[in-house]
VOZAVO-376944 format. One line per 3 residues: number of its first residue (from 1); for each residue x, y negated, z negated of N, C-alpha, C, CB. Coordinates in nm, 2 decimals. Glycine has a CB too. Layout:
NUM) X Y Z X Y Z X Y Z X Y Z  ... .
END
This chain:
1) 1.50 -0.55 1.97 1.39 -0.44 1.95 1.27 -0.55 1.90 1.44 -0.30 1.83  1.15 -0.48 1.96 1.03 -0.55 1.94 0.98 -0.51 1.81 0.93 -0.52 2.04  0.88 -0.58 1.76 0.84 -0.55 1.64 0.72 -0.42 1.62 0.78 -0.68 1.60 .
4) 0.69 -0.38 1.76 0.59 -0.25 1.79 0.66 -0.19 1.89 0.43 -0.28 1.83  0.73 -0.07 1.86 0.79 0.01 1.98 0.74 0.14 1.99 0.96 0.02 1.97  0.74 0.23 2.11 0.67 0.30 2.14 0.73 0.46 2.13 0.63 0.26 2.24 .
7) 0.67 0.57 2.12 0.72 0.68 2.12 0.82 0.72 2.19 0.65 0.74 2.12  0.82 0.67 2.34 0.90 0.69 2.43 1.02 0.65 2.39 0.87 0.64 2.53  1.04 0.52 2.35 1.11 0.44 2.35 1.18 0.51 2.18 1.04 0.29 2.38 .
10) 1.15 0.53 2.09 1.22 0.59 2.00 1.27 0.70 2.02 1.17 0.61 1.90  1.18 0.78 2.09 1.27 0.93 2.13 1.38 0.93 2.20 1.19 1.04 2.21  1.42 0.82 2.28 1.56 0.79 2.36 1.66 0.73 2.24 1.53 0.66 2.51 .
13) 1.58 0.66 2.16 1.70 0.57 2.07 1.72 0.64 1.96 1.66 0.42 2.02  1.66 0.71 1.91 1.68 0.80 1.77 1.82 0.85 1.75 1.59 0.93 1.76  1.90 0.88 1.81 2.01 0.94 1.79 2.12 0.82 1.82 2.03 1.07 1.88 .
16) 2.09 0.71 1.83 2.20 0.58 1.82 2.23 0.58 1.65 2.11 0.41 1.90  2.36 0.54 1.65 2.40 0.53 1.50 2.34 0.42 1.43 2.56 0.52 1.49  2.27 0.30 1.50 2.23 0.17 1.43 2.05 0.20 1.42 2.29 0.01 1.53 .
19) 2.02 0.34 1.44 1.86 0.35 1.41 1.86 0.39 1.30 1.77 0.45 1.50  1.76 0.36 1.21 1.71 0.42 1.11 1.54 0.45 1.11 1.75 0.34 0.99  1.51 0.55 1.07 1.36 0.60 1.08 1.29 0.60 0.94 1.36 0.76 1.14 .
22) 1.20 0.56 0.92 1.14 0.59 0.77 0.99 0.64 0.77 1.16 0.45 0.68  0.95 0.74 0.72 0.84 0.77 0.69 0.75 0.69 0.57 0.87 0.89 0.66  0.66 0.61 0.59 0.60 0.55 0.50 0.45 0.58 0.49 0.62 0.41 0.51 .
25) 0.44 0.70 0.51 0.30 0.78 0.45 0.28 0.76 0.31 0.30 0.95 0.46  0.14 0.70 0.28 0.09 0.68 0.14 -0.08 0.72 0.17 0.13 0.50 0.07  -0.14 0.79 0.07 -0.25 0.78 0.06 -0.34 0.73 -0.10 -0.28 0.90 0.11 .
28) -0.44 0.72 -0.08 -0.53 0.67 -0.21 -0.53 0.78 -0.31 -0.68 0.63 -0.17  -0.54 0.77 -0.45 -0.55 0.90 -0.54 -0.71 0.95 -0.51 -0.51 0.85 -0.73  -0.72 1.07 -0.51 -0.82 1.14 -0.48 -0.83 1.19 -0.35 -0.92 1.07 -0.52 .
31) -0.77 1.18 -0.27 -0.79 1.22 -0.12 -0.74 1.35 -0.13 -0.71 1.12 -0.02  -0.64 1.40 -0.21 -0.61 1.58 -0.20 -0.51 1.57 -0.11 -0.73 1.69 -0.13  -0.43 1.46 -0.07 -0.33 1.47 0.03 -0.21 1.43 -0.06 -0.36 1.38 0.15 .
34) -0.09 1.52 -0.04 0.08 1.48 -0.07 0.16 1.41 0.02 0.16 1.59 -0.09  0.17 1.30 0.04 0.27 1.23 0.13 0.38 1.27 0.14 0.28 1.11 0.12  0.46 1.32 0.02 0.57 1.38 0.01 0.57 1.54 0.09 0.60 1.38 -0.14 .
37) 0.49 1.61 0.06 0.48 1.74 0.08 0.45 1.73 0.24 0.37 1.81 -0.01  0.38 1.63 0.29 0.34 1.64 0.45 0.46 1.58 0.49 0.20 1.56 0.51  0.55 1.52 0.46 0.66 1.46 0.50 0.75 1.58 0.52 0.71 1.36 0.41 .
40) 0.77 1.67 0.42 0.88 1.77 0.41 0.83 1.89 0.50 0.90 1.82 0.24  0.70 1.89 0.53 0.62 1.99 0.61 0.64 1.94 0.78 0.46 1.99 0.56  0.67 1.81 0.78 0.66 1.78 0.93 0.68 1.63 0.94 0.52 1.82 1.00 .
43) 0.82 1.58 1.01 0.85 1.44 1.01 0.94 1.43 1.12 0.91 1.38 0.88  0.94 1.31 1.19 1.02 1.28 1.33 1.19 1.33 1.24 0.99 1.06 1.41  1.24 1.40 1.34 1.41 1.41 1.33 1.48 1.29 1.31 1.48 1.46 1.47 .
46) 1.54 1.30 1.15 1.62 1.19 1.12 1.57 1.08 1.01 1.64 1.14 1.23  1.41 1.13 0.99 1.35 1.02 0.94 1.37 1.05 0.76 1.18 1.00 1.00  1.38 0.92 0.71 1.38 0.95 0.54 1.25 0.91 0.49 1.50 0.87 0.45 .
49) 1.21 0.98 0.38 1.05 0.93 0.34 1.06 0.81 0.23 0.95 1.08 0.25  1.01 0.69 0.28 1.01 0.57 0.20 0.89 0.57 0.11 1.01 0.45 0.29  0.89 0.60 -0.02 0.80 0.61 -0.12 0.75 0.47 -0.14 0.86 0.66 -0.24 .
52) 0.63 0.43 -0.10 0.57 0.31 -0.18 0.54 0.30 -0.29 0.47 0.26 -0.15  0.50 0.41 -0.37 0.44 0.41 -0.50 0.61 0.42 -0.57 0.31 0.55 -0.53  0.70 0.45 -0.56 0.85 0.46 -0.61 0.88 0.32 -0.62 0.95 0.54 -0.52 .
55) 0.91 0.27 -0.48 0.98 0.15 -0.44 0.89 0.04 -0.49 1.02 0.13 -0.29  0.87 0.02 -0.62 0.79 -0.09 -0.69 0.86 -0.13 -0.85 0.62 -0.02 -0.70  0.78 -0.21 -0.86 0.82 -0.28 -1.00 0.76 -0.20 -1.11 0.76 -0.43 -1.01 .
58) 0.80 -0.10 -1.18 0.74 -0.04 -1.27 0.71 -0.11 -1.38 0.81 0.07 -1.29  0.79 -0.21 -1.42 0.75 -0.29 -1.54 0.61 -0.34 -1.51 0.85 -0.42 -1.57  0.56 -0.36 -1.41 0.44 -0.42 -1.42 0.32 -0.36 -1.41 0.43 -0.50 -1.34 .
61) 0.21 -0.37 -1.49 0.10 -0.28 -1.50 0.03 -0.25 -1.40 0.03 -0.31 -1.58  0.04 -0.34 -1.31 -0.04 -0.31 -1.19 0.07 -0.22 -1.10 -0.10 -0.45 -1.11  -0.03 -0.13 -1.05 0.07 -0.04 -0.93 0.11 -0.13 -0.79 -0.03 0.13 -0.87 .
64) 0.24 -0.07 -0.73 0.30 -0.12 -0.61 0.33 -0.26 -0.60 0.22 -0.10 -0.50  0.36 -0.34 -0.73 0.40 -0.47 -0.68 0.53 -0.44 -0.64 0.39 -0.61 -0.77  0.58 -0.57 -0.57 0.74 -0.59 -0.52 0.81 -0.57 -0.61 0.80 -0.72 -0.45 .
67) 0.93 -0.48 -0.59 1.05 -0.45 -0.67 1.12 -0.58 -0.69 1.14 -0.33 -0.61  1.23 -0.58 -0.73 1.31 -0.71 -0.75 1.43 -0.70 -0.62 1.39 -0.71 -0.91  1.50 -0.81 -0.59 1.59 -0.74 -0.47 1.69 -0.67 -0.49 1.65 -0.84 -0.38 .
70) 1.75 -0.65 -0.64 1.85 -0.57 -0.64 1.75 -0.41 -0.64 1.97 -0.61 -0.78  1.64 -0.39 -0.70 1.60 -0.29 -0.69 1.54 -0.22 -0.55 1.52 -0.30 -0.76  1.53 -0.30 -0.49 1.48 -0.27 -0.33 1.62 -0.23 -0.26 1.39 -0.43 -0.25 .
73) 1.70 -0.32 -0.26 1.81 -0.29 -0.21 1.90 -0.15 -0.25 1.88 -0.39 -0.24  1.91 -0.13 -0.40 1.94 0.03 -0.43 1.86 0.12 -0.37 1.94 0.07 -0.57  1.72 0.10 -0.35 1.64 0.21 -0.33 1.67 0.24 -0.15 1.47 0.18 -0.38 .
76) 1.70 0.15 -0.06 1.72 0.15 0.06 1.85 0.21 0.06 1.71 0.02 0.13  1.96 0.17 0.03 2.08 0.24 0.00 2.08 0.38 -0.03 2.14 0.19 -0.09  2.01 0.43 -0.14 1.98 0.58 -0.14 1.91 0.67 -0.03 1.89 0.61 -0.23 .
79) 1.84 0.56 0.07 1.79 0.63 0.16 1.88 0.65 0.28 1.67 0.57 0.19  2.01 0.58 0.28 2.10 0.55 0.39 2.05 0.45 0.49 2.14 0.67 0.46  1.98 0.35 0.41 1.95 0.25 0.53 2.01 0.13 0.51 1.81 0.23 0.55 .
82) 2.06 0.08 0.61 2.16 -0.07 0.58 2.07 -0.16 0.66 2.35 -0.09 0.64  2.09 -0.27 0.56 2.02 -0.40 0.60 2.01 -0.44 0.75 2.08 -0.50 0.54  2.11 -0.42 0.82 2.15 -0.46 0.97 2.12 -0.37 1.07 2.30 -0.49 1.00 .
85) 2.07 -0.27 1.03 2.03 -0.14 1.13 1.90 -0.18 1.20 1.99 0.00 1.05  1.86 -0.14 1.30 1.74 -0.09 1.35 1.66 -0.02 1.29 1.75 -0.03 1.45  1.53 -0.08 1.23 1.48 0.02 1.13 1.32 0.05 1.18 1.48 -0.05 0.97 .
88) 1.29 0.17 1.19 1.16 0.17 1.28 1.08 0.28 1.15 1.19 0.25 1.48  0.96 0.21 1.14 0.88 0.27 1.03 0.76 0.35 1.09 0.83 0.16 0.92  0.70 0.44 1.03 0.61 0.52 1.09 0.50 0.54 1.00 0.66 0.63 1.13 .
91) 0.36 0.62 0.98 0.31 0.67 0.89 0.21 0.80 0.96 0.25 0.56 0.81  0.14 0.86 0.89 0.04 0.94 0.90 -0.07 0.92 0.84 0.08 1.04 0.88  -0.13 0.80 0.81 -0.21 0.77 0.71 -0.32 0.69 0.75 -0.14 0.71 0.62 .
94) -0.44 0.70 0.70 -0.57 0.61 0.74 -0.52 0.48 0.69 -0.71 0.66 0.67  -0.43 0.43 0.59 -0.40 0.33 0.56 -0.33 0.20 0.63 -0.34 0.36 0.48  -0.26 0.33 0.73 -0.18 0.23 0.82 -0.05 0.18 0.71 -0.29 0.08 0.88 .
97) -0.02 0.26 0.62 0.07 0.23 0.56 0.23 0.19 0.57 0.06 0.30 0.51  0.27 0.21 0.70 0.38 0.15 0.76 0.40 0.00 0.78 0.37 0.20 0.88  0.29 -0.05 0.78 0.28 -0.19 0.79 0.36 -0.27 0.64 0.11 -0.22 0.80 .
100) 0.31 -0.17 0.52 0.37 -0.24 0.41 0.47 -0.22 0.38 0.32 -0.22 0.31  0.55 -0.14 0.46 0.70 -0.08 0.45 0.76 -0.20 0.54 0.74 0.09 0.52  0.70 -0.23 0.64 0.76 -0.32 0.76 0.77 -0.45 0.68 0.66 -0.34 0.91 .
103) 0.66 -0.49 0.60 0.65 -0.62 0.52 0.74 -0.64 0.46 0.57 -0.63 0.44  0.81 -0.54 0.32 0.89 -0.49 0.24 1.01 -0.52 0.35 0.85 -0.34 0.19  1.07 -0.47 0.40 1.18 -0.45 0.49 1.22 -0.60 0.52 1.13 -0.37 0.63 .
106) 1.15 -0.67 0.58 1.16 -0.81 0.62 1.15 -0.89 0.50 1.05 -0.84 0.71  1.08 -0.89 0.40 1.08 -0.99 0.29 1.21 -1.00 0.25 0.99 -0.96 0.18  1.25 -0.85 0.24 1.38 -0.88 0.15 1.53 -0.85 0.26 1.38 -0.75 0.01 .
109) 1.48 -0.90 0.37 1.63 -0.95 0.47 1.69 -0.88 0.56 1.74 -0.97 0.39  1.62 -0.74 0.58 1.63 -0.69 0.71 1.59 -0.74 0.85 1.59 -0.58 0.69  1.66 -0.77 0.94 1.62 -0.89 1.06 1.55 -0.80 1.17 1.78 -0.98 1.15 .
112) 1.58 -0.66 1.17 1.52 -0.57 1.29 1.43 -0.47 1.24 1.63 -0.50 1.37  1.33 -0.48 1.23 1.21 -0.38 1.18 1.10 -0.35 1.27 1.14 -0.42 1.06  1.06 -0.25 1.30 0.95 -0.24 1.38 0.87 -0.09 1.33 1.00 -0.23 1.54 .
115) 0.74 -0.12 1.37 0.65 -0.01 1.35 0.62 0.05 1.48 0.52 -0.06 1.28  0.62 0.21 1.45 0.59 0.27 1.56 0.48 0.30 1.60 0.64 0.36 1.56  0.44 0.25 1.73 0.28 0.24 1.78 0.22 0.38 1.78 0.26 0.17 1.95 .
118) 0.12 0.40 1.73 0.06 0.53 1.69 0.10 0.64 1.59 0.06 0.60 1.80  0.23 0.61 1.55 0.27 0.67 1.43 0.29 0.81 1.47 0.16 0.64 1.31  0.29 0.91 1.35 0.33 1.05 1.38 0.22 1.13 1.47 0.34 1.12 1.24 .
121) 0.10 1.07 1.44 -0.02 1.16 1.50 -0.01 1.14 1.68 -0.18 1.09 1.44  0.05 1.02 1.69 0.10 1.02 1.85 0.23 1.11 1.89 0.14 0.85 1.91  0.30 1.10 1.80 0.43 1.16 1.82 0.39 1.32 1.84 0.53 1.12 1.69 .
124) 0.30 1.35 1.74 0.30 1.52 1.74 0.19 1.57 1.88 0.22 1.59 1.57  0.12 1.46 1.89 0.04 1.52 2.01 0.09 1.52 2.15 -0.07 1.45 2.01  0.19 1.47 2.17 0.29 1.41 2.29 0.40 1.55 2.31 0.38 1.24 2.23 .
127) 0.37 1.61 2.17 0.48 1.74 2.18 0.62 1.70 2.16 0.49 1.81 2.33  0.63 1.59 2.08 0.80 1.55 2.06 0.84 1.62 1.94 0.84 1.38 2.05  0.94 1.64 1.93 1.02 1.73 1.83 1.00 1.67 1.72 1.18 1.76 1.85 .
130) 0.97 1.75 1.59 0.98 1.77 1.47 1.06 1.85 1.37 0.89 1.80 1.45  1.05 1.79 1.24 1.14 1.88 1.16 1.11 1.90 1.04 1.27 1.83 1.16  1.14 2.00 0.94 1.05 2.04 0.84 1.20 2.00 0.71 0.97 2.24 0.88 .
133) 1.16 1.99 0.58 1.24 2.00 0.49 1.32 1.86 0.47 1.32 2.11 0.53  1.45 1.85 0.42 1.46 1.72 0.41 1.61 1.66 0.49 1.45 1.69 0.24  1.62 1.55 0.50 1.71 1.49 0.56 1.84 1.42 0.49 1.64 1.40 0.64 .
136) 1.94 1.44 0.54 2.04 1.42 0.46 2.06 1.25 0.48 2.15 1.53 0.50  2.08 1.16 0.40 2.09 1.01 0.39 2.23 0.97 0.44 2.07 0.96 0.25  2.26 0.87 0.57 2.34 0.80 0.61 2.43 0.77 0.47 2.28 0.70 0.69 .
139) 2.58 0.84 0.46 2.66 0.76 0.37 2.70 0.61 0.39 2.77 0.82 0.36  2.75 0.54 0.28 2.78 0.40 0.25 2.70 0.31 0.32 2.91 0.37 0.27  2.56 0.31 0.31 2.50 0.22 0.37 2.48 0.11 0.28 2.39 0.26 0.42 .
142) 2.45 0.00 0.34 2.48 -0.13 0.27 2.34 -0.22 0.28 2.63 -0.22 0.35  2.25 -0.25 0.17 2.13 -0.33 0.21 2.15 -0.44 0.09 1.96 -0.23 0.19  2.20 -0.57 0.11 2.22 -0.70 0.05 2.11 -0.75 0.06 2.31 -0.78 0.09 .
145) 2.01 -0.73 0.00 1.85 -0.75 -0.04 1.85 -0.91 -0.07 1.80 -0.66 -0.19  1.78 -0.98 0.01 1.79 -1.13 -0.04 1.61 -1.17 -0.02 1.90 -1.23 0.07  1.56 -1.19 -0.10 1.41 -1.24 -0.10 1.38 -1.33 -0.02 1.36 -1.29 -0.22 .
148) 1.32 -1.33 0.12 1.25 -1.46 0.16 1.14 -1.53 0.09 1.21 -1.44 0.27  1.15 -1.64 0.04 1.08 -1.72 -0.03 0.97 -1.77 0.05 1.16 -1.83 -0.09  0.86 -1.80 -0.04 0.75 -1.86 0.00 0.66 -1.76 0.08 0.80 -1.98 0.08 .
151) 0.69 -1.62 0.06 0.57 -1.53 0.15 0.49 -1.46 0.06 0.64 -1.42 0.25  0.53 -1.47 -0.07 0.41 -1.41 -0.17 0.33 -1.55 -0.25 0.49 -1.30 -0.30  0.21 -1.50 -0.27 0.14 -1.60 -0.35 0.08 -1.51 -0.45 0.04 -1.69 -0.26 .
154) 0.09 -1.56 -0.58 0.07 -1.49 -0.73 -0.08 -1.56 -0.75 0.21 -1.55 -0.86  -0.13 -1.43 -0.83 -0.26 -1.48 -0.89 -0.27 -1.60 -0.93 -0.30 -1.43 -1.00  -0.16 -1.67 -1.04 -0.16 -1.79 -1.09 -0.15 -1.88 -1.00 -0.07 -1.79 -1.16 .
157) -0.12 -1.88 -0.86 -0.12 -1.96 -0.78 -0.25 -1.98 -0.72 -0.04 -1.93 -0.71  -0.33 -1.87 -0.68 -0.44 -1.87 -0.66 -0.55 -1.97 -0.78 -0.46 -1.73 -0.65  -0.51 -1.91 -0.89 -0.61 -1.98 -0.98 -0.59 -2.14 -1.00 -0.59 -1.91 -1.12 .
160) -0.49 -2.18 -0.98 -0.42 -2.32 -0.98 -0.48 -2.39 -0.85 -0.24 -2.29 -0.99  -0.48 -2.29 -0.72 -0.55 -2.34 -0.61 -0.44 -2.36 -0.51 -0.62 -2.47 -0.64  -0.46 -2.20 -0.44 -0.35 -2.20 -0.33 -0.30 -2.30 -0.22 -0.39 -2.11 -0.25 .
163) -0.42 -2.36 -0.19 -0.38 -2.46 -0.09 -0.39 -2.42 0.06 -0.24 -2.49 -0.11  -0.44 -2.27 0.07 -0.44 -2.23 0.22 -0.53 -2.11 0.22 -0.27 -2.19 0.28  -0.60 -2.09 0.34 -0.71 -1.99 0.38 -0.64 -1.86 0.30 -0.73 -1.99 0.56 .
166) -0.80 -1.82 0.26 -0.75 -1.63 0.16 -0.84 -1.54 0.23 -0.80 -1.61 -0.06  -0.77 -1.45 0.30 -0.85 -1.35 0.35 -0.87 -1.24 0.28 -0.83 -1.32 0.46  -0.97 -1.16 0.29 -0.95 -1.02 0.22 -1.00 -0.93 0.33 -1.03 -0.99 0.08 .
169) -0.88 -0.85 0.31 -0.90 -0.75 0.43 -0.90 -0.61 0.41 -0.81 -0.77 0.53  -1.01 -0.59 0.31 -1.03 -0.48 0.29 -1.19 -0.43 0.36 -1.02 -0.49 0.14  -1.26 -0.35 0.36 -1.37 -0.34 0.46 -1.48 -0.40 0.38 -1.40 -0.18 0.52 .
172) -1.57 -0.40 0.45 -1.71 -0.49 0.43 -1.76 -0.44 0.26 -1.86 -0.44 0.58  -1.79 -0.35 0.26 -1.86 -0.27 0.15 -1.78 -0.27 0.03 -1.89 -0.14 0.19  -1.63 -0.25 0.05 -1.53 -0.26 -0.04 -1.55 -0.42 -0.10 -1.37 -0.23 0.04 .
175) -1.50 -0.50 -0.02 -1.49 -0.65 -0.08 -1.61 -0.70 -0.12 -1.44 -0.76 0.01  -1.76 -0.64 -0.11 -1.87 -0.71 -0.16 -1.90 -0.67 -0.31 -1.98 -0.69 -0.06  -1.83 -0.50 -0.33 -1.83 -0.43 -0.46 -1.97 -0.32 -0.45 -1.85 -0.56 -0.59 .
178) -2.00 -0.31 -0.31 -2.08 -0.20 -0.28 -2.05 -0.05 -0.29 -2.11 -0.22 -0.17  -1.92 -0.08 -0.29 -1.82 0.08 -0.28 -1.76 0.11 -0.41 -1.68 0.08 -0.17  -1.75 0.20 -0.49 -1.66 0.20 -0.59 -1.54 0.17 -0.54 -1.66 0.31 -0.66 .
181) -1.42 0.12 -0.62 -1.28 0.08 -0.61 -1.21 0.15 -0.72 -1.27 -0.07 -0.62  -1.08 0.22 -0.69 -1.00 0.27 -0.78 -0.94 0.17 -0.86 -0.90 0.35 -0.73  -0.94 0.19 -1.01 -0.86 0.11 -1.10 -0.78 0.19 -1.18 -0.94 0.02 -1.19 .
184) -0.65 0.15 -1.17 -0.51 0.25 -1.25 -0.48 0.20 -1.36 -0.36 0.27 -1.17  -0.49 0.24 -1.46 -0.43 0.18 -1.59 -0.31 0.16 -1.62 -0.46 0.24 -1.68  -0.25 0.24 -1.56 -0.07 0.25 -1.53 -0.03 0.27 -1.42 0.00 0.35 -1.61 .
187) 0.07 0.25 -1.36 0.11 0.25 -1.21 0.17 0.39 -1.24 0.22 0.12 -1.15  0.21 0.46 -1.31 0.27 0.61 -1.31 0.15 0.72 -1.38 0.43 0.61 -1.40  0.04 0.65 -1.41 -0.07 0.74 -1.47 -0.20 0.77 -1.36 -0.12 0.67 -1.61 .
190) -0.20 0.89 -1.31 -0.30 0.90 -1.24 -0.40 0.98 -1.27 -0.28 0.91 -1.14  -0.40 1.02 -1.42 -0.50 1.11 -1.49 -0.60 0.99 -1.55 -0.42 1.21 -1.61  -0.57 0.88 -1.54 -0.69 0.78 -1.60 -0.76 0.71 -1.48 -0.62 0.64 -1.70 .
193) -0.71 0.74 -1.39 -0.79 0.66 -1.27 -0.95 0.66 -1.29 -0.77 0.75 -1.12  -1.00 0.55 -1.27 -1.13 0.55 -1.29 -1.22 0.47 -1.18 -1.15 0.50 -1.42  -1.35 0.51 -1.14 -1.40 0.41 -1.04 -1.48 0.31 -1.10 -1.48 0.48 -0.93 .
196) -1.47 0.18 -1.03 -1.59 0.07 -1.08 -1.64 0.03 -0.99 -1.56 -0.05 -1.15  -1.76 -0.03 -1.02 -1.82 -0.11 -0.89 -1.87 -0.26 -0.95 -1.96 -0.02 -0.81  -1.82 -0.34 -0.88 -1.82 -0.49 -0.94 -1.91 -0.58 -0.85 -1.66 -0.56 -0.95 .
199) -2.00 -0.64 -0.87 -2.05 -0.75 -0.80 -1.98 -0.85 -0.74 -2.13 -0.81 -0.86  -2.04 -0.93 -0.64 -1.94 -1.06 -0.58 -1.93 -1.13 -0.71 -2.01 -1.16 -0.45  -2.03 -1.16 -0.82 -2.03 -1.24 -0.90 -1.97 -1.21 -1.03 -2.14 -1.26 -0.90 .
202) -1.93 -1.09 -1.00 -1.84 -1.05 -1.15 -1.68 -1.05 -1.12 -1.87 -0.87 -1.23  -1.66 -1.08 -0.99 -1.52 -1.07 -0.94 -1.48 -1.22 -0.95 -1.49 -1.01 -0.78  -1.44 -1.26 -1.06 -1.38 -1.40 -1.11 -1.25 -1.42 -1.16 -1.46 -1.45 -1.22 .
205) -1.18 -1.51 -1.14 -1.04 -1.48 -1.20 -1.05 -1.56 -1.29 -0.92 -1.49 -1.12  -1.01 -1.51 -1.43 -1.01 -1.57 -1.53 -0.91 -1.63 -1.60 -1.05 -1.51 -1.59  -0.79 -1.56 -1.54 -0.65 -1.59 -1.62 -0.60 -1.54 -1.75 -0.64 -1.72 -1.63 .
208) -0.71 -1.48 -1.79 -0.69 -1.41 -1.93 -0.60 -1.30 -1.93 -0.82 -1.36 -2.00  -0.60 -1.21 -1.82 -0.52 -1.10 -1.80 -0.49 -1.06 -1.66 -0.58 -0.99 -1.86  -0.39 -1.00 -1.64 -0.34 -0.94 -1.52 -0.41 -0.83 -1.48 -0.21 -0.90 -1.54 .
211) -0.49 -0.77 -1.57 -0.51 -0.61 -1.55 -0.69 -0.63 -1.52 -0.47 -0.51 -1.73  -0.72 -0.52 -1.43 -0.85 -0.52 -1.38 -0.94 -0.48 -1.50 -0.86 -0.43 -1.25  -1.03 -0.55 -1.52 -1.12 -0.47 -1.66 -1.21 -0.33 -1.55 -1.27 -0.63 -1.76 .
214) -1.26 -0.25 -1.64 -1.39 -0.16 -1.62 -1.52 -0.23 -1.65 -1.38 -0.05 -1.72  -1.54 -0.29 -1.56 -1.70 -0.35 -1.55 -1.81 -0.26 -1.53 -1.72 -0.45 -1.42  -1.90 -0.25 -1.62 -2.00 -0.15 -1.65 -2.12 -0.23 -1.62 -1.99 -0.08 -1.79 .
217) -2.22 -0.15 -1.54 -2.38 -0.23 -1.52 -2.43 -0.21 -1.65 -2.50 -0.16 -1.39  -2.54 -0.32 -1.64 -2.61 -0.32 -1.77 -2.69 -0.25 -1.82 -2.65 -0.39 -1.79  -2.72 -0.19 -1.94 -2.80 -0.07 -1.96 -2.94 -0.11 -1.92 -2.78 -0.02 -2.11 .
220) -3.03 -0.03 -1.89 -3.18 -0.04 -1.87 -3.25 -0.09 -1.98 -3.23 0.08 -1.83  -3.35 -0.18 -1.98 -3.40 -0.21 -2.12 -3.51 -0.10 -2.16 -3.49 -0.37 -2.13  -3.53 -0.08 -2.27 -3.61 0.02 -2.37 -3.72 0.05 -2.29 -3.67 -0.05 -2.52 .
223) -3.78 0.16 -2.31 -3.90 0.18 -2.26 -4.02 0.09 -2.31 -3.93 0.32 -2.29  -4.01 0.06 -2.45 -4.14 -0.02 -2.48 -4.14 -0.15 -2.39 -4.15 -0.07 -2.64  -3.99 -0.23 -2.36 -3.96 -0.36 -2.28 -4.06 -0.32 -2.13 -3.77 -0.38 -2.24 .
226) -4.01 -0.21 -2.11 -4.05 -0.21 -1.96 -4.19 -0.18 -1.96 -3.97 -0.11 -1.87  -4.27 -0.12 -2.05 -4.41 -0.11 -2.03 -4.48 -0.26 -2.06 -4.46 0.01 -2.14  -4.40 -0.34 -2.17 -4.47 -0.49 -2.15 -4.43 -0.57 -2.04 -4.45 -0.57 -2.27 .
229) -4.34 -0.54 -2.00 -4.31 -0.63 -1.87 -4.41 -0.57 -1.73 -4.12 -0.62 -1.82  -4.46 -0.44 -1.73 -4.52 -0.40 -1.62 -4.66 -0.43 -1.67 -4.48 -0.24 -1.59  -4.72 -0.42 -1.79 -4.87 -0.47 -1.80 -4.89 -0.59 -1.77 -4.91 -0.47 -1.92 .
232) -5.05 -0.61 -1.75 -5.10 -0.79 -1.70 -5.11 -0.82 -1.85 -5.28 -0.84 -1.58  -5.07 -0.96 -1.81 -5.07 -1.08 -1.90 -5.25 -1.08 -1.94 -5.00 -1.23 -1.80  -5.26 -1.13 -2.07 -5.41 -1.13 -2.12 -5.46 -1.26 -2.03 -5.42 -1.16 -2.31 .
235) -5.57 -1.24 -1.99 -5.68 -1.33 -1.91 -5.65 -1.29 -1.74 -5.64 -1.53 -1.93  -5.54 -1.22 -1.73 -5.52 -1.20 -1.57 -5.57 -1.06 -1.52 -5.36 -1.20 -1.53  -5.66 -1.00 -1.59 -5.72 -0.86 -1.55 -5.81 -0.89 -1.45 -5.79 -0.78 -1.66 .
END
């Protein structure tokens, strides 16, 4: 199986016993969209919902950190997904979040994982079958997760010098701090999400904390100072 499969291929193969399909749709906070509700309203037949927010290490204060191998294996078994199955992931998100699920599955040892080319949008546009509600997971699935070493770079490794190129894959205005980015104070608490806008100079790794601080722009000078700055100096009239 290729790492990118077509909707035509999946429509033919999806009834095979060794095929597992996962909907890995995810949205950023504040979009007003609920990925679980959208999955229950319409998904590819046989697909289970891969909740990226839930399949994470909740002990870490930052959201979406990789779980331990045991946590990941248990999550996949609860979805009825076996490590040795042919696993196809898709999404219906502008984030292309299926690639995150693809990486996690490969990172924890699944040898055959593919992303659906075009995702759910292409599937629906072609008039292919969809279902609503929940899907019954396959019983007795076995996923013995084994983490692949050397694929993860930590913050401390970057501080110490990663020794390899670092690429910022966000959009240009997000990477420069020109657009506010979301900062979550707790991985389970969206009520305290807040937007922060940081300049390029303020984005510095200090190693003092793993949390992102809410950096506020400096307050404008008092009115009296602004008037003195704008008035001509003595002898310059």
